[in-house]
N, C-alpha and C positions, 0 to 999 in steps of 0.2 A: 242143459249144458251147451255151451257154444260149440259151433262146428270147428273141427281141427284146423281147417284152412284159415278161419278167422282168428283163431288163437295164434297161429303162425304169423299172420299179417300184423298182429299187434306187437310182435317181437321186433318188427322193422319200423312200423309207424306207431309211435308211443303216445301221441297226443294229437289234439286238434279237432277238426269237425269231421264227424262220421255220419254216413248215410246208410240206413238199413232198408233196402228195397224189398218189399214183400215181407214185412216184419213178422207176419204170422202171429204167434202167441207172445212175441217180444223177447224170447230168450237171448237172442244175439244182441238185441238192443240193450238189454239189462247188463249183459257182459261188458259191452262197450261203455256204458255209463259207469259201471264199477271200476273200469280202467281209467276213468277220468276224461273221456271224450265228450264233446258237445254233440249229442246224438239227435238226428232227425230220423224217425221211424215212419216209413210209408207203408200203409196197409189198407187195401180197398175196403175190406169188411169193417164195419163200425164196431166199436166197443173196446178196442185196444186202449189200455191206460198204462202209462209207464211213468213212474216217478223219476224226475231228472231228465226226461227226454221230451222233445217236441214230437207229437204224433200227428200225422197228416192222414186222415181217412179219405184217400183219393186213389184213383186208378193210376198206376205208374205211368201210363201213357199220357196222362194229363198233368203230371208233376212238373213244376218249373225248376229245373236243375240250377244249382249254384256251384261254387267251387268247394270241393270236399277233399280232405286229406286221406280219407279211407272210405271206400264204398263196398258194402256187403250186398251181394245180389246172388243168392243161392237158391236153386230150385224155383225160379221165377219166370225166366224168359220163355219157357215152353208154353206158358199160359197166354202169352201175348200174340201168338199167331204171326201174321205177316207184319205186325208192328214191332217185333223183337229187334229187327235190324235198326229201326229208327231209335229205339230205346238204347241200344248199344252205342250208337253214334252220340247220343246225348251224354251217356256215361263217359265216353272217351273225351269229349270236349270239356 
């Protein structure tokens, strides 16, 4: 099941490009695909497969950000250590 804040976010942003940073097992990405978003799921550990989404098996710190309508980044930044601030800046831009 998708996280409550993500569900609430999709009440305001109803379509477009979505980025799921630290996708884990892909539950949030699946939810976004079902809502009709064009989803990019970023997950460092290999093996994540999601029908209808682009999966990038890459460290978030190495991901090349584009423009997204919705970015999901839950329970991730604490893993980035001193690079968390740089990643937040990339998300903001």
